[in-house]
C-alpha positions in Angstrom: -5.0 -16.0 38.3 -7.3 -13.8 36.4 -8.1 -12.7 32.9 -9.6 -9.5 31.5 -12.0 -9.4 28.5 -13.3 -6.0 27.3 -14.8 -4.5 24.2 -12.4 -1.9 22.8 -14.8 -0.7 20.1 -18.0 -2.0 18.4 -16.0 -4.7 16.5 -13.0 -5.5 18.7 -12.7 -7.6 21.8 -9.5 -7.7 23.8 -8.4 -10.7 26.0 -5.6 -10.5 28.4 -4.2 -11.9 31.6 -4.2 -15.6 32.5 -6.7 -18.2 31.4 -6.8 -21.5 33.3 -9.1 -24.3 34.1 -10.7 -22.3 36.8 -11.8 -19.4 34.6 -12.0 -20.4 31.0 -15.6 -21.4 31.2 -16.5 -18.0 32.6 -14.4 -16.3 29.9 -16.3 -18.3 27.3 -19.7 -17.1 28.6 -18.5 -13.5 29.0 -17.1 -13.6 25.4 -20.4 -15.0 24.0 -22.3 -12.2 25.8 -20.1 -9.6 24.2 -20.3 -11.2 20.8 -24.1 -11.0 20.9 -23.7 -7.2 20.7 -21.4 -7.3 17.7 -22.7 -7.4 14.1 -20.9 -8.0 10.9 -17.3 -8.7 11.8 -15.3 -9.0 15.0 -11.6 -9.1 15.8 -10.5 -10.7 19.1 -7.1 -9.4 20.1 -5.2 -11.9 22.4 -1.8 -10.2 22.6 -2.5 -9.4 26.3 -2.5 -13.1 27.3 0.4 -13.9 29.7 0.1 -17.6 29.2 -1.1 -19.9 26.4 -2.3 -23.5 26.6 -4.8 -25.7 25.0 -7.6 -24.1 27.0 -7.1 -20.9 25.0 -7.4 -22.8 21.8 -10.6 -24.4 23.0 -11.9 -21.0 23.9 -11.1 -19.6 20.5 -12.8 -22.6 18.8 -15.9 -22.1 21.0 -16.1 -18.4 20.1 -15.6 -19.2 16.4 -18.6 -21.7 16.5 -20.7 -19.2 18.4 -19.8 -16.3 16.0 -20.5 -18.4 12.9 -23.9 -19.4 14.2 -24.7 -15.7 14.6 -23.4 -14.9 11.1 -20.3 -13.0 12.4 -17.0 -12.9 10.6 -14.6 -13.4 13.5 -10.8 -13.2 13.4 -8.1 -13.6 16.1 -5.0 -11.5 16.2 -2.0 -10.9 18.4 -1.2 -14.6 19.0 2.1 -15.1 20.8 4.6 -17.4 19.2 3.7 -20.1 21.7 0.0 -19.9 21.1 0.5 -19.8 17.3 2.7 -22.9 17.7 0.0 -24.7 19.6 -2.5 -23.8 16.8 0.0 -25.2 14.3 0.7 -28.4 16.1 -3.0 -29.0 16.6 -3.6 -28.7 12.8 -6.0 -25.7 13.3 -4.3 -23.1 11.0 -6.9 -23.7 8.3 -9.8 -23.7 10.8 -9.1 -20.8 13.1 -9.1 -17.4 11.3 -5.9 -15.9 12.5 -4.2 -12.6 11.4 -0.5 -13.3 11.5 1.9 -10.3 11.8 4.8 -10.7 9.4 
């Protein structure tokens, strides 16, 4: 399984594919490298993820901590209902900055 992480524009990262235990650490490092090039604010679009589990939430939390240490305003958008449900069940709705489509 594989994932894809790319920078769509100077303030948007796009994450897609499949994250699993074998590649989530690599995705974290790649995301941190891309976040270093961002200033001000960043949106991470995750609507291209084909599967969602607690590893994705851990990745989002890691990127949130990294971004905040660098003074970035980071937001996540495009969460699938399953991923949003995991965020909710984990009690992270008030912690992870998520743009929810209504």
